[in-house]
mmCIF file of the C-alpha atoms, coordinates in Angstrom:
data_MODEL
# 
_entry.id   MODEL 
# 
loop_
_atom_site.group_PDB 
_atom_site.id 
_atom_site.type_symbol 
_atom_site.label_atom_id 
_atom_site.label_alt_id 
_atom_site.label_comp_id 
_atom_site.label_asym_id 
_atom_site.label_entity_id 
_atom_site.label_seq_id 
_atom_site.pdbx_PDB_ins_code 
_atom_site.Cartn_x 
_atom_site.Cartn_y 
_atom_site.Cartn_z 
_atom_site.occupancy 
_atom_site.B_iso_or_equiv 
_atom_site.pdbx_formal_charge 
_atom_site.auth_seq_id 
_atom_site.auth_comp_id 
_atom_site.auth_asym_id 
_atom_site.auth_atom_id 
_atom_site.pdbx_PDB_model_num 
ATOM 1   C CA . MET A 1 1   ? 116.279 -114.626 132.561 1.00 0.00 ? 1   MET A CA 1 
ATOM 2   C CA . THR A 1 2   ? 116.503 -112.575 135.754 1.00 0.00 ? 2   THR A CA 1 
ATOM 3   C CA . PRO A 1 3   ? 115.413 -108.908 135.845 1.00 0.00 ? 3   PRO A CA 1 
ATOM 4   C CA . GLU A 1 4   ? 119.085 -107.931 136.068 1.00 0.00 ? 4   GLU A CA 1 
ATOM 5   C CA . ALA A 1 5   ? 119.950 -110.026 133.024 1.00 0.00 ? 5   ALA A CA 1 
ATOM 6   C CA . LEU A 1 6   ? 117.053 -108.484 131.103 1.00 0.00 ? 6   LEU A CA 1 
ATOM 7   C CA . GLU A 1 7   ? 118.306 -104.991 131.861 1.00 0.00 ? 7   GLU A CA 1 
ATOM 8   C CA . GLY A 1 8   ? 121.777 -106.074 130.772 1.00 0.00 ? 8   GLY A CA 1 
ATOM 9   C CA . ALA A 1 9   ? 120.402 -107.317 127.470 1.00 0.00 ? 9   ALA A CA 1 
ATOM 10  C CA . PHE A 1 10  ? 118.951 -103.880 126.771 1.00 0.00 ? 10  PHE A CA 1 
ATOM 11  C CA . ILE A 1 11  ? 122.192 -102.145 127.705 1.00 0.00 ? 11  ILE A CA 1 
ATOM 12  C CA . ALA A 1 12  ? 123.943 -104.466 125.261 1.00 0.00 ? 12  ALA A CA 1 
ATOM 13  C CA . MET A 1 13  ? 121.394 -103.650 122.577 1.00 0.00 ? 13  MET A CA 1 
ATOM 14  C CA . ARG A 1 14  ? 122.260 -99.978  122.798 1.00 0.00 ? 14  ARG A CA 1 
ATOM 15  C CA . SER A 1 15  ? 126.023 -100.373 123.151 1.00 0.00 ? 15  SER A CA 1 
ATOM 16  C CA . MET A 1 16  ? 126.457 -103.111 120.534 1.00 0.00 ? 16  MET A CA 1 
ATOM 17  C CA . GLY A 1 17  ? 123.926 -101.784 118.029 1.00 0.00 ? 17  GLY A CA 1 
ATOM 18  C CA . ILE A 1 18  ? 121.785 -104.930 118.137 1.00 0.00 ? 18  ILE A CA 1 
ATOM 19  C CA . GLY A 1 19  ? 118.856 -104.362 115.786 1.00 0.00 ? 19  GLY A CA 1 
ATOM 20  C CA . GLY A 1 20  ? 116.120 -105.870 117.909 1.00 0.00 ? 20  GLY A CA 1 
ATOM 21  C CA . TYR A 1 21  ? 114.770 -108.556 120.165 1.00 0.00 ? 21  TYR A CA 1 
ATOM 22  C CA . SER A 1 22  ? 111.767 -110.826 120.150 1.00 0.00 ? 22  SER A CA 1 
ATOM 23  C CA . VAL A 1 23  ? 110.239 -110.918 123.634 1.00 0.00 ? 23  VAL A CA 1 
ATOM 24  C CA . THR A 1 24  ? 108.213 -113.642 125.300 1.00 0.00 ? 24  THR A CA 1 
ATOM 25  C CA . MET A 1 25  ? 106.699 -114.270 128.731 1.00 0.00 ? 25  MET A CA 1 
ATOM 26  C CA . PRO A 1 26  ? 107.358 -113.360 131.477 1.00 0.00 ? 26  PRO A CA 1 
ATOM 27  C CA . HIS A 1 27  ? 109.075 -110.218 130.162 1.00 0.00 ? 27  HIS A CA 1 
ATOM 28  C CA . LYS A 1 28  ? 106.398 -108.679 127.917 1.00 0.00 ? 28  LYS A CA 1 
ATOM 29  C CA . ALA A 1 29  ? 105.335 -106.088 130.489 1.00 0.00 ? 29  ALA A CA 1 
ATOM 30  C CA . ARG A 1 30  ? 108.755 -105.369 131.994 1.00 0.00 ? 30  ARG A CA 1 
ATOM 31  C CA . VAL A 1 31  ? 110.319 -104.359 128.681 1.00 0.00 ? 31  VAL A CA 1 
ATOM 32  C CA . LEU A 1 32  ? 108.003 -101.352 128.458 1.00 0.00 ? 32  LEU A CA 1 
ATOM 33  C CA . GLU A 1 33  ? 110.052 -99.808  131.272 1.00 0.00 ? 33  GLU A CA 1 
ATOM 34  C CA . LEU A 1 34  ? 113.332 -100.345 129.413 1.00 0.00 ? 34  LEU A CA 1 
ATOM 35  C CA . VAL A 1 35  ? 112.576 -98.662  126.075 1.00 0.00 ? 35  VAL A CA 1 
ATOM 36  C CA . ASP A 1 36  ? 112.246 -95.089  124.831 1.00 0.00 ? 36  ASP A CA 1 
ATOM 37  C CA . ASP A 1 37  ? 109.034 -95.359  122.802 1.00 0.00 ? 37  ASP A CA 1 
ATOM 38  C CA . VAL A 1 38  ? 106.008 -97.641  123.058 1.00 0.00 ? 38  VAL A CA 1 
ATOM 39  C CA . SER A 1 39  ? 103.681 -98.316  120.126 1.00 0.00 ? 39  SER A CA 1 
ATOM 40  C CA . PRO A 1 40  ? 99.928  -97.724  120.553 1.00 0.00 ? 40  PRO A CA 1 
ATOM 41  C CA . ALA A 1 41  ? 99.214  -101.468 120.552 1.00 0.00 ? 41  ALA A CA 1 
ATOM 42  C CA . ALA A 1 42  ? 101.870 -102.234 123.161 1.00 0.00 ? 42  ALA A CA 1 
ATOM 43  C CA . GLN A 1 43  ? 100.670 -99.303  125.266 1.00 0.00 ? 43  GLN A CA 1 
ATOM 44  C CA . THR A 1 44  ? 97.041  -100.455 125.142 1.00 0.00 ? 44  THR A CA 1 
ATOM 45  C CA . LEU A 1 45  ? 97.939  -104.052 125.957 1.00 0.00 ? 45  LEU A CA 1 
ATOM 46  C CA . GLN A 1 46  ? 100.699 -103.143 128.420 1.00 0.00 ? 46  GLN A CA 1 
ATOM 47  C CA . ALA A 1 47  ? 102.782 -105.853 126.777 1.00 0.00 ? 47  ALA A CA 1 
ATOM 48  C CA . ALA A 1 48  ? 105.370 -105.995 124.017 1.00 0.00 ? 48  ALA A CA 1 
ATOM 49  C CA . ASN A 1 49  ? 106.695 -108.947 122.046 1.00 0.00 ? 49  ASN A CA 1 
ATOM 50  C CA . CYS A 1 50  ? 109.153 -107.019 119.898 1.00 0.00 ? 50  CYS A CA 1 
ATOM 51  C CA . VAL A 1 51  ? 111.821 -104.383 120.522 1.00 0.00 ? 51  VAL A CA 1 
ATOM 52  C CA . VAL A 1 52  ? 113.407 -102.403 117.691 1.00 0.00 ? 52  VAL A CA 1 
ATOM 53  C CA . ASN A 1 53  ? 116.628 -100.397 117.922 1.00 0.00 ? 53  ASN A CA 1 
ATOM 54  C CA . ARG A 1 54  ? 116.483 -97.340  115.674 1.00 0.00 ? 54  ARG A CA 1 
ATOM 55  C CA . ASP A 1 55  ? 119.901 -95.695  115.983 1.00 0.00 ? 55  ASP A CA 1 
ATOM 56  C CA . GLY A 1 56  ? 119.903 -96.063  119.756 1.00 0.00 ? 56  GLY A CA 1 
ATOM 57  C CA . VAL A 1 57  ? 116.233 -95.285  120.259 1.00 0.00 ? 57  VAL A CA 1 
ATOM 58  C CA . LEU A 1 58  ? 114.471 -98.427  121.491 1.00 0.00 ? 58  LEU A CA 1 
ATOM 59  C CA . GLU A 1 59  ? 110.857 -99.005  120.456 1.00 0.00 ? 59  GLU A CA 1 
ATOM 60  C CA . ALA A 1 60  ? 108.481 -101.573 121.938 1.00 0.00 ? 60  ALA A CA 1 
ATOM 61  C CA . HIS A 1 61  ? 105.801 -103.132 119.733 1.00 0.00 ? 61  HIS A CA 1 
ATOM 62  C CA . ASN A 1 62  ? 103.148 -105.811 120.044 1.00 0.00 ? 62  ASN A CA 1 
ATOM 63  C CA . THR A 1 63  ? 102.686 -107.656 116.750 1.00 0.00 ? 63  THR A CA 1 
ATOM 64  C CA . ASP A 1 64  ? 100.325 -110.431 117.886 1.00 0.00 ? 64  ASP A CA 1 
ATOM 65  C CA . GLY A 1 65  ? 97.071  -108.754 116.905 1.00 0.00 ? 65  GLY A CA 1 
ATOM 66  C CA . ASP A 1 66  ? 98.290  -107.516 113.539 1.00 0.00 ? 66  ASP A CA 1 
ATOM 67  C CA . GLY A 1 67  ? 99.658  -111.011 112.933 1.00 0.00 ? 67  GLY A CA 1 
ATOM 68  C CA . PHE A 1 68  ? 96.173  -112.396 113.497 1.00 0.00 ? 68  PHE A CA 1 
ATOM 69  C CA . VAL A 1 69  ? 94.528  -109.950 111.083 1.00 0.00 ? 69  VAL A CA 1 
ATOM 70  C CA . GLU A 1 70  ? 97.146  -110.515 108.381 1.00 0.00 ? 70  GLU A CA 1 
ATOM 71  C CA . GLY A 1 71  ? 97.043  -114.286 108.880 1.00 0.00 ? 71  GLY A CA 1 
ATOM 72  C CA . LEU A 1 72  ? 93.250  -114.292 108.605 1.00 0.00 ? 72  LEU A CA 1 
ATOM 73  C CA . ARG A 1 73  ? 93.449  -112.346 105.354 1.00 0.00 ? 73  ARG A CA 1 
ATOM 74  C CA . HIS A 1 74  ? 96.140  -114.700 104.063 1.00 0.00 ? 74  HIS A CA 1 
ATOM 75  C CA . ASP A 1 75  ? 94.157  -117.850 104.845 1.00 0.00 ? 75  ASP A CA 1 
ATOM 76  C CA . THR A 1 76  ? 90.607  -116.793 104.011 1.00 0.00 ? 76  THR A CA 1 
ATOM 77  C CA . GLY A 1 77  ? 90.680  -113.437 102.213 1.00 0.00 ? 77  GLY A CA 1 
ATOM 78  C CA . PHE A 1 78  ? 88.476  -112.068 104.991 1.00 0.00 ? 78  PHE A CA 1 
ATOM 79  C CA . ASP A 1 79  ? 88.706  -108.325 105.764 1.00 0.00 ? 79  ASP A CA 1 
ATOM 80  C CA . VAL A 1 80  ? 87.683  -107.416 109.306 1.00 0.00 ? 80  VAL A CA 1 
ATOM 81  C CA . ALA A 1 81  ? 86.747  -103.822 108.394 1.00 0.00 ? 81  ALA A CA 1 
ATOM 82  C CA . GLY A 1 82  ? 83.086  -103.212 109.107 1.00 0.00 ? 82  GLY A CA 1 
ATOM 83  C CA . CYS A 1 83  ? 82.413  -106.718 110.454 1.00 0.00 ? 83  CYS A CA 1 
ATOM 84  C CA . ARG A 1 84  ? 80.891  -108.004 113.671 1.00 0.00 ? 84  ARG A CA 1 
ATOM 85  C CA . VAL A 1 85  ? 83.182  -110.311 115.635 1.00 0.00 ? 85  VAL A CA 1 
ATOM 86  C CA . ALA A 1 86  ? 82.760  -112.626 118.600 1.00 0.00 ? 86  ALA A CA 1 
ATOM 87  C CA . VAL A 1 87  ? 85.943  -113.272 120.596 1.00 0.00 ? 87  VAL A CA 1 
ATOM 88  C CA . LEU A 1 88  ? 85.796  -116.243 122.940 1.00 0.00 ? 88  LEU A CA 1 
ATOM 89  C CA . GLY A 1 89  ? 88.203  -115.750 125.834 1.00 0.00 ? 89  GLY A CA 1 
ATOM 90  C CA . ALA A 1 90  ? 89.757  -112.841 127.696 1.00 0.00 ? 90  ALA A CA 1 
ATOM 91  C CA . GLY A 1 91  ? 93.454  -113.651 128.114 1.00 0.00 ? 91  GLY A CA 1 
ATOM 92  C CA . GLY A 1 92  ? 96.475  -111.968 126.573 1.00 0.00 ? 92  GLY A CA 1 
ATOM 93  C CA . ALA A 1 93  ? 95.898  -113.423 123.102 1.00 0.00 ? 93  ALA A CA 1 
ATOM 94  C CA . ALA A 1 94  ? 92.243  -112.380 123.167 1.00 0.00 ? 94  ALA A CA 1 
ATOM 95  C CA . ARG A 1 95  ? 93.186  -108.841 124.198 1.00 0.00 ? 95  ARG A CA 1 
ATOM 96  C CA . ALA A 1 96  ? 95.713  -108.556 121.366 1.00 0.00 ? 96  ALA A CA 1 
ATOM 97  C CA . VAL A 1 97  ? 93.106  -109.733 118.860 1.00 0.00 ? 97  VAL A CA 1 
ATOM 98  C CA . ILE A 1 98  ? 90.468  -107.347 120.221 1.00 0.00 ? 98  ILE A CA 1 
ATOM 99  C CA . ASP A 1 99  ? 92.846  -104.387 119.975 1.00 0.00 ? 99  ASP A CA 1 
ATOM 100 C CA . ALA A 1 100 ? 93.821  -105.260 116.395 1.00 0.00 ? 100 ALA A CA 1 
ATOM 101 C CA . LEU A 1 101 ? 90.236  -105.865 115.288 1.00 0.00 ? 101 LEU A CA 1 
ATOM 102 C CA . VAL A 1 102 ? 89.269  -102.397 116.479 1.00 0.00 ? 102 VAL A CA 1 
ATOM 103 C CA . ARG A 1 103 ? 92.313  -100.742 114.889 1.00 0.00 ? 103 ARG A CA 1 
ATOM 104 C CA . HIS A 1 104 ? 91.546  -102.486 111.602 1.00 0.00 ? 104 HIS A CA 1 
ATOM 105 C CA . GLY A 1 105 ? 87.973  -101.242 111.517 1.00 0.00 ? 105 GLY A CA 1 
ATOM 106 C CA . ALA A 1 106 ? 85.708  -103.929 112.977 1.00 0.00 ? 106 ALA A CA 1 
ATOM 107 C CA . SER A 1 107 ? 82.322  -102.379 113.731 1.00 0.00 ? 107 SER A CA 1 
ATOM 108 C CA . ASP A 1 108 ? 81.396  -104.460 116.788 1.00 0.00 ? 108 ASP A CA 1 
ATOM 109 C CA . VAL A 1 109 ? 83.499  -106.817 118.923 1.00 0.00 ? 109 VAL A CA 1 
ATOM 110 C CA . VAL A 1 110 ? 81.666  -109.006 121.420 1.00 0.00 ? 110 VAL A CA 1 
ATOM 111 C CA . VAL A 1 111 ? 83.817  -110.581 124.136 1.00 0.00 ? 111 VAL A CA 1 
ATOM 112 C CA . ILE A 1 112 ? 82.384  -113.816 125.527 1.00 0.00 ? 112 ILE A CA 1 
ATOM 113 C CA . ASN A 1 113 ? 84.083  -115.190 128.609 1.00 0.00 ? 113 ASN A CA 1 
ATOM 114 C CA . ARG A 1 114 ? 83.192  -117.395 131.566 1.00 0.00 ? 114 ARG A CA 1 
ATOM 115 C CA . SER A 1 115 ? 84.353  -114.703 134.008 1.00 0.00 ? 115 SER A CA 1 
ATOM 116 C CA . VAL A 1 116 ? 82.370  -111.534 133.338 1.00 0.00 ? 116 VAL A CA 1 
ATOM 117 C CA . ASP A 1 117 ? 84.913  -109.394 135.188 1.00 0.00 ? 117 ASP A CA 1 
ATOM 118 C CA . ASN A 1 118 ? 87.794  -110.627 133.032 1.00 0.00 ? 118 ASN A CA 1 
ATOM 119 C CA . GLY A 1 119 ? 85.627  -110.266 129.951 1.00 0.00 ? 119 GLY A CA 1 
ATOM 120 C CA . GLU A 1 120 ? 84.962  -106.624 130.781 1.00 0.00 ? 120 GLU A CA 1 
ATOM 121 C CA . LYS A 1 121 ? 88.679  -105.978 131.271 1.00 0.00 ? 121 LYS A CA 1 
ATOM 122 C CA . ALA A 1 122 ? 89.433  -107.532 127.876 1.00 0.00 ? 122 ALA A CA 1 
ATOM 123 C CA . ALA A 1 123 ? 86.651  -105.586 126.173 1.00 0.00 ? 123 ALA A CA 1 
ATOM 124 C CA . ALA A 1 124 ? 88.019  -102.354 127.640 1.00 0.00 ? 124 ALA A CA 1 
ATOM 125 C CA . VAL A 1 125 ? 91.041  -102.490 125.318 1.00 0.00 ? 125 VAL A CA 1 
ATOM 126 C CA . GLY A 1 126 ? 88.613  -102.065 122.398 1.00 0.00 ? 126 GLY A CA 1 
ATOM 127 C CA . GLY A 1 127 ? 87.049  -98.872  123.699 1.00 0.00 ? 127 GLY A CA 1 
ATOM 128 C CA . SER A 1 128 ? 83.518  -98.120  122.521 1.00 0.00 ? 128 SER A CA 1 
ATOM 129 C CA . VAL A 1 129 ? 83.678  -100.733 119.742 1.00 0.00 ? 129 VAL A CA 1 
ATOM 130 C CA . ALA A 1 130 ? 84.044  -103.718 122.097 1.00 0.00 ? 130 ALA A CA 1 
ATOM 131 C CA . ARG A 1 131 ? 81.602  -105.012 124.693 1.00 0.00 ? 131 ARG A CA 1 
ATOM 132 C CA . THR A 1 132 ? 80.864  -108.151 126.638 1.00 0.00 ? 132 THR A CA 1 
ATOM 133 C CA . GLY A 1 133 ? 78.164  -110.543 125.530 1.00 0.00 ? 133 GLY A CA 1 
ATOM 134 C CA . THR A 1 134 ? 76.952  -114.117 125.664 1.00 0.00 ? 134 THR A CA 1 
ATOM 135 C CA . LYS A 1 135 ? 77.034  -117.108 123.355 1.00 0.00 ? 135 LYS A CA 1 
ATOM 136 C CA . ALA A 1 136 ? 73.650  -115.959 122.053 1.00 0.00 ? 136 ALA A CA 1 
ATOM 137 C CA . ASP A 1 137 ? 75.545  -113.180 120.208 1.00 0.00 ? 137 ASP A CA 1 
ATOM 138 C CA . ILE A 1 138 ? 77.614  -115.610 118.139 1.00 0.00 ? 138 ILE A CA 1 
ATOM 139 C CA . ALA A 1 139 ? 75.066  -116.376 115.441 1.00 0.00 ? 139 ALA A CA 1 
ATOM 140 C CA . SER A 1 140 ? 74.794  -112.710 114.407 1.00 0.00 ? 140 SER A CA 1 
ATOM 141 C CA . CYS A 1 141 ? 78.568  -112.237 114.045 1.00 0.00 ? 141 CYS A CA 1 
ATOM 142 C CA . GLN A 1 142 ? 80.488  -112.780 110.816 1.00 0.00 ? 142 GLN A CA 1 
ATOM 143 C CA . LEU A 1 143 ? 83.776  -113.799 112.432 1.00 0.00 ? 143 LEU A CA 1 
ATOM 144 C CA . ILE A 1 144 ? 84.146  -115.995 115.513 1.00 0.00 ? 144 ILE A CA 1 
ATOM 145 C CA . VAL A 1 145 ? 87.564  -116.255 117.156 1.00 0.00 ? 145 VAL A CA 1 
ATOM 146 C CA . ASN A 1 146 ? 88.446  -118.884 119.751 1.00 0.00 ? 146 ASN A CA 1 
ATOM 147 C CA . ALA A 1 147 ? 91.132  -117.351 121.939 1.00 0.00 ? 147 ALA A CA 1 
ATOM 148 C CA . THR A 1 148 ? 90.767  -119.953 124.713 1.00 0.00 ? 148 THR A CA 1 
ATOM 149 C CA . PRO A 1 149 ? 93.005  -123.016 125.151 1.00 0.00 ? 149 PRO A CA 1 
ATOM 150 C CA . LEU A 1 150 ? 90.053  -125.370 124.615 1.00 0.00 ? 150 LEU A CA 1 
ATOM 151 C CA . GLY A 1 151 ? 90.996  -127.842 121.920 1.00 0.00 ? 151 GLY A CA 1 
ATOM 152 C CA . MET A 1 152 ? 94.668  -128.172 122.809 1.00 0.00 ? 152 MET A CA 1 
ATOM 153 C CA . ALA A 1 153 ? 96.194  -131.578 123.449 1.00 0.00 ? 153 ALA A CA 1 
ATOM 154 C CA . GLU A 1 154 ? 95.073  -131.787 127.069 1.00 0.00 ? 154 GLU A CA 1 
ATOM 155 C CA . THR A 1 155 ? 91.420  -131.088 126.107 1.00 0.00 ? 155 THR A CA 1 
ATOM 156 C CA . PRO A 1 156 ? 91.250  -132.340 122.516 1.00 0.00 ? 156 PRO A CA 1 
ATOM 157 C CA . ASP A 1 157 ? 87.469  -132.703 122.312 1.00 0.00 ? 157 ASP A CA 1 
ATOM 158 C CA . ALA A 1 158 ? 86.481  -129.538 124.165 1.00 0.00 ? 158 ALA A CA 1 
ATOM 159 C CA . LEU A 1 159 ? 84.314  -127.012 122.328 1.00 0.00 ? 159 LEU A CA 1 
ATOM 160 C CA . PRO A 1 160 ? 84.218  -123.291 123.213 1.00 0.00 ? 160 PRO A CA 1 
ATOM 161 C CA . CYS A 1 161 ? 80.643  -123.019 121.927 1.00 0.00 ? 161 CYS A CA 1 
ATOM 162 C CA . ASP A 1 162 ? 77.882  -125.130 120.427 1.00 0.00 ? 162 ASP A CA 1 
ATOM 163 C CA . PRO A 1 163 ? 78.680  -125.539 116.706 1.00 0.00 ? 163 PRO A CA 1 
ATOM 164 C CA . ALA A 1 164 ? 74.954  -125.621 115.980 1.00 0.00 ? 164 ALA A CA 1 
ATOM 165 C CA . VAL A 1 165 ? 75.021  -121.780 115.987 1.00 0.00 ? 165 VAL A CA 1 
ATOM 166 C CA . LEU A 1 166 ? 77.467  -121.780 113.065 1.00 0.00 ? 166 LEU A CA 1 
ATOM 167 C CA . SER A 1 167 ? 76.605  -121.637 109.373 1.00 0.00 ? 167 SER A CA 1 
ATOM 168 C CA . PRO A 1 168 ? 78.246  -121.168 105.945 1.00 0.00 ? 168 PRO A CA 1 
ATOM 169 C CA . ASP A 1 169 ? 77.984  -117.412 106.579 1.00 0.00 ? 169 ASP A CA 1 
ATOM 170 C CA . HIS A 1 170 ? 80.612  -117.605 109.324 1.00 0.00 ? 170 HIS A CA 1 
ATOM 171 C CA . VAL A 1 171 ? 84.404  -117.437 109.327 1.00 0.00 ? 171 VAL A CA 1 
ATOM 172 C CA . VAL A 1 172 ? 85.734  -119.347 112.322 1.00 0.00 ? 172 VAL A CA 1 
ATOM 173 C CA . ALA A 1 173 ? 89.289  -118.873 113.605 1.00 0.00 ? 173 ALA A CA 1 
ATOM 174 C CA . ASP A 1 174 ? 91.025  -120.827 116.340 1.00 0.00 ? 174 ASP A CA 1 
ATOM 175 C CA . LEU A 1 175 ? 94.265  -119.359 117.712 1.00 0.00 ? 175 LEU A CA 1 
ATOM 176 C CA . ILE A 1 176 ? 95.446  -122.894 118.483 1.00 0.00 ? 176 ILE A CA 1 
ATOM 177 C CA . TYR A 1 177 ? 97.838  -124.301 115.863 1.00 0.00 ? 177 TYR A CA 1 
ATOM 178 C CA . ALA A 1 178 ? 98.743  -127.624 117.499 1.00 0.00 ? 178 ALA A CA 1 
ATOM 179 C CA . PRO A 1 179 ? 96.738  -129.644 116.719 1.00 0.00 ? 179 PRO A CA 1 
ATOM 180 C CA . ALA A 1 180 ? 96.221  -128.090 113.313 1.00 0.00 ? 180 ALA A CA 1 
ATOM 181 C CA . GLU A 1 181 ? 92.552  -129.061 113.354 1.00 0.00 ? 181 GLU A CA 1 
ATOM 182 C CA . THR A 1 182 ? 90.783  -128.798 116.679 1.00 0.00 ? 182 THR A CA 1 
ATOM 183 C CA . ALA A 1 183 ? 87.472  -130.499 117.372 1.00 0.00 ? 183 ALA A CA 1 
ATOM 184 C CA . TRP A 1 184 ? 85.781  -127.107 117.155 1.00 0.00 ? 184 TRP A CA 1 
ATOM 185 C CA . LEU A 1 185 ? 87.257  -126.274 113.753 1.00 0.00 ? 185 LEU A CA 1 
ATOM 186 C CA . ARG A 1 186 ? 86.228  -129.694 112.512 1.00 0.00 ? 186 ARG A CA 1 
ATOM 187 C CA . ALA A 1 187 ? 82.702  -129.162 113.792 1.00 0.00 ? 187 ALA A CA 1 
ATOM 188 C CA . ALA A 1 188 ? 82.588  -125.656 112.283 1.00 0.00 ? 188 ALA A CA 1 
ATOM 189 C CA . ALA A 1 189 ? 83.725  -126.961 108.912 1.00 0.00 ? 189 ALA A CA 1 
ATOM 190 C CA . ASN A 1 190 ? 80.992  -129.610 109.081 1.00 0.00 ? 190 ASN A CA 1 
ATOM 191 C CA . ARG A 1 191 ? 78.512  -126.751 109.481 1.00 0.00 ? 191 ARG A CA 1 
ATOM 192 C CA . GLY A 1 192 ? 79.859  -125.155 106.297 1.00 0.00 ? 192 GLY A CA 1 
ATOM 193 C CA . ALA A 1 193 ? 81.827  -122.369 107.962 1.00 0.00 ? 193 ALA A CA 1 
ATOM 194 C CA . THR A 1 194 ? 85.162  -121.167 106.590 1.00 0.00 ? 194 THR A CA 1 
ATOM 195 C CA . VAL A 1 195 ? 87.812  -122.185 109.118 1.00 0.00 ? 195 VAL A CA 1 
ATOM 196 C CA . THR A 1 196 ? 91.421  -121.330 109.912 1.00 0.00 ? 196 THR A CA 1 
ATOM 197 C CA . ASN A 1 197 ? 93.799  -122.113 112.771 1.00 0.00 ? 197 ASN A CA 1 
ATOM 198 C CA . GLY A 1 198 ? 96.465  -120.081 114.548 1.00 0.00 ? 198 GLY A CA 1 
ATOM 199 C CA . LEU A 1 199 ? 99.466  -121.018 112.430 1.00 0.00 ? 199 LEU A CA 1 
ATOM 200 C CA . SER A 1 200 ? 99.242  -117.940 110.225 1.00 0.00 ? 200 SER A CA 1 
ATOM 201 C CA . MET A 1 201 ? 98.988  -115.676 113.275 1.00 0.00 ? 201 MET A CA 1 
ATOM 202 C CA . LEU A 1 202 ? 102.209 -117.246 114.567 1.00 0.00 ? 202 LEU A CA 1 
ATOM 203 C CA . VAL A 1 203 ? 103.994 -116.703 111.262 1.00 0.00 ? 203 VAL A CA 1 
ATOM 204 C CA . PHE A 1 204 ? 102.732 -113.204 110.509 1.00 0.00 ? 204 PHE A CA 1 
ATOM 205 C CA . GLN A 1 205 ? 103.395 -111.795 113.978 1.00 0.00 ? 205 GLN A CA 1 
ATOM 206 C CA . ALA A 1 206 ? 107.002 -112.942 113.492 1.00 0.00 ? 206 ALA A CA 1 
ATOM 207 C CA . ALA A 1 207 ? 107.032 -111.641 109.907 1.00 0.00 ? 207 ALA A CA 1 
ATOM 208 C CA . THR A 1 208 ? 106.023 -108.205 111.161 1.00 0.00 ? 208 THR A CA 1 
ATOM 209 C CA . GLN A 1 209 ? 108.896 -108.267 113.622 1.00 0.00 ? 209 GLN A CA 1 
ATOM 210 C CA . PHE A 1 210 ? 111.309 -109.251 110.836 1.00 0.00 ? 210 PHE A CA 1 
ATOM 211 C CA . THR A 1 211 ? 110.192 -106.256 108.792 1.00 0.00 ? 211 THR A CA 1 
ATOM 212 C CA . TYR A 1 212 ? 110.555 -103.906 111.764 1.00 0.00 ? 212 TYR A CA 1 
ATOM 213 C CA . TRP A 1 213 ? 114.141 -105.082 112.237 1.00 0.00 ? 213 TRP A CA 1 
ATOM 214 C CA . THR A 1 214 ? 115.247 -105.188 108.601 1.00 0.00 ? 214 THR A CA 1 
ATOM 215 C CA . ALA A 1 215 ? 112.890 -102.850 106.677 1.00 0.00 ? 215 ALA A CA 1 
ATOM 216 C CA . ARG A 1 216 ? 112.463 -105.729 104.225 1.00 0.00 ? 216 ARG A CA 1 
ATOM 217 C CA . PRO A 1 217 ? 109.510 -107.990 103.429 1.00 0.00 ? 217 PRO A CA 1 
ATOM 218 C CA . ALA A 1 218 ? 109.649 -111.189 105.455 1.00 0.00 ? 218 ALA A CA 1 
ATOM 219 C CA . PRO A 1 219 ? 110.212 -114.531 103.657 1.00 0.00 ? 219 PRO A CA 1 
ATOM 220 C CA . THR A 1 220 ? 106.846 -115.875 104.770 1.00 0.00 ? 220 THR A CA 1 
ATOM 221 C CA . ASP A 1 221 ? 106.904 -118.934 102.490 1.00 0.00 ? 221 ASP A CA 1 
ATOM 222 C CA . GLN A 1 222 ? 110.122 -120.126 104.113 1.00 0.00 ? 222 GLN A CA 1 
ATOM 223 C CA . MET A 1 223 ? 108.776 -119.227 107.553 1.00 0.00 ? 223 MET A CA 1 
ATOM 224 C CA . PHE A 1 224 ? 105.653 -121.319 107.015 1.00 0.00 ? 224 PHE A CA 1 
ATOM 225 C CA . ALA A 1 225 ? 107.768 -124.219 105.801 1.00 0.00 ? 225 ALA A CA 1 
ATOM 226 C CA . ALA A 1 226 ? 110.056 -124.015 108.838 1.00 0.00 ? 226 ALA A CA 1 
ATOM 227 C CA . VAL A 1 227 ? 107.186 -123.915 111.337 1.00 0.00 ? 227 VAL A CA 1 
ATOM 228 C CA . GLU A 1 228 ? 105.308 -126.747 109.643 1.00 0.00 ? 228 GLU A CA 1 
ATOM 229 C CA . ALA A 1 229 ? 108.463 -128.877 109.636 1.00 0.00 ? 229 ALA A CA 1 
ATOM 230 C CA . ALA A 1 230 ? 108.988 -128.191 113.335 1.00 0.00 ? 230 ALA A CA 1 
ATOM 231 C CA . LEU A 1 231 ? 105.410 -129.150 114.151 1.00 0.00 ? 231 LEU A CA 1 
ATOM 232 C CA . ARG A 1 232 ? 105.806 -132.477 112.336 1.00 0.00 ? 232 ARG A CA 1 
ATOM 233 C CA . ARG A 1 233 ? 108.710 -133.531 114.581 1.00 0.00 ? 233 ARG A CA 1 
# 
């Protein structure tokens, strides 16, 4: 979609009373200039994946991070409040997770990234709660989140850290959902850690958007079924 077409879509939203849009790359930053209000998460991340039309007032939201937190709770029962977290990676997904972890009460978020400069930029979205660190910090964290692409189809056996640092005291999340079990999750499970992939984050970020648009609870069971069926094709 061209910039002109994107602007036209927002004009149509206002004039036709369209309830909302889901936004993907490369438009997540541009839409912030086309709305009336920006949520705290979208403002911090300078990116939105959801626009809501409330009687002609357009709101921009970013539901990725909240989707991660809700998906983690759904899959493992884990509450991030008060916990120490290691986030591996510093891209857009990592930044969304860092922001949400801080908003949901994590006590310490350690960002571990190959590029220190990018790691510091990602940690900055978490304010005083987030900082950069090294893989030596992982063992002392309760939750470890892989927000890198390592483990996807093109690098199926790649590991973001040495699984020897993991134990049954850890919850390990991988934002990758295809494949459903990455080599790292498999290794973490072999160490006794509780593991979960990125499928629930995908579903719950969309479920949050559905609720913004409709003011109704999202049909998450049907959403999980639809995504799982699509991934089997």
